[in-house]
C-alpha positions in Angstrom: 148.1 99.1 81.3 145.8 100.3 84.0 146.6 99.1 87.5 143.5 99.5 89.8 143.7 99.2 93.5 140.5 99.0 95.5 139.8 98.8 99.2 136.4 97.3 98.4 135.4 94.5 96.1 133.0 94.6 93.1 132.0 91.2 92.1 130.8 90.2 88.8 127.1 89.9 88.2 124.5 92.4 88.9 126.7 94.7 90.8 129.1 95.1 87.9 127.1 98.0 86.7 128.4 100.0 89.7 131.9 99.7 88.5 132.1 103.0 86.6 136.0 103.7 86.9 137.1 101.2 84.3 134.6 102.0 81.6 135.2 105.8 82.3 139.0 105.6 82.0 138.6 103.4 78.8 136.4 106.1 77.3 138.9 109.0 78.2 141.9 106.9 76.9 140.0 106.0 73.8 139.3 109.6 73.1 143.0 110.2 73.4 143.7 107.4 70.9 144.9 104.7 73.4 142.6 101.8 72.7 144.8 98.9 73.5 144.4 98.9 77.3 144.9 96.1 79.8 143.5 96.2 83.2 145.0 94.7 86.4 142.9 94.8 89.6 143.8 94.4 93.3 140.4 94.3 95.1 139.4 93.7 98.6 142.5 95.2 100.5 140.4 96.3 103.3 138.1 93.2 103.7 139.0 90.9 106.4 139.4 87.4 104.9 140.3 88.9 101.5 143.1 91.4 102.5 145.6 88.8 103.4 145.7 87.5 99.8 144.3 90.3 97.7 147.8 91.8 96.7 149.2 88.5 95.9 146.3 87.5 93.6 146.6 90.7 91.8 150.2 90.3 91.2 149.6 86.7 90.0 147.1 88.0 87.5 149.8 89.9 85.6 151.0 87.8 82.6 154.2 89.1 81.2 
């Protein structure tokens, strides 16, 4: 499990290529033998209009 907390927001689409943190960590963890990785994101915690609900959305995305 990799929890990510970002102050900004990286949407899907053409800007997805700028999201290098997740692929990098997956590569490092894969090298160490950890290949079954689930990512949970909380994005937009410093953006007006998103920060009010960002943490709640991130917590709700976790399926136990």
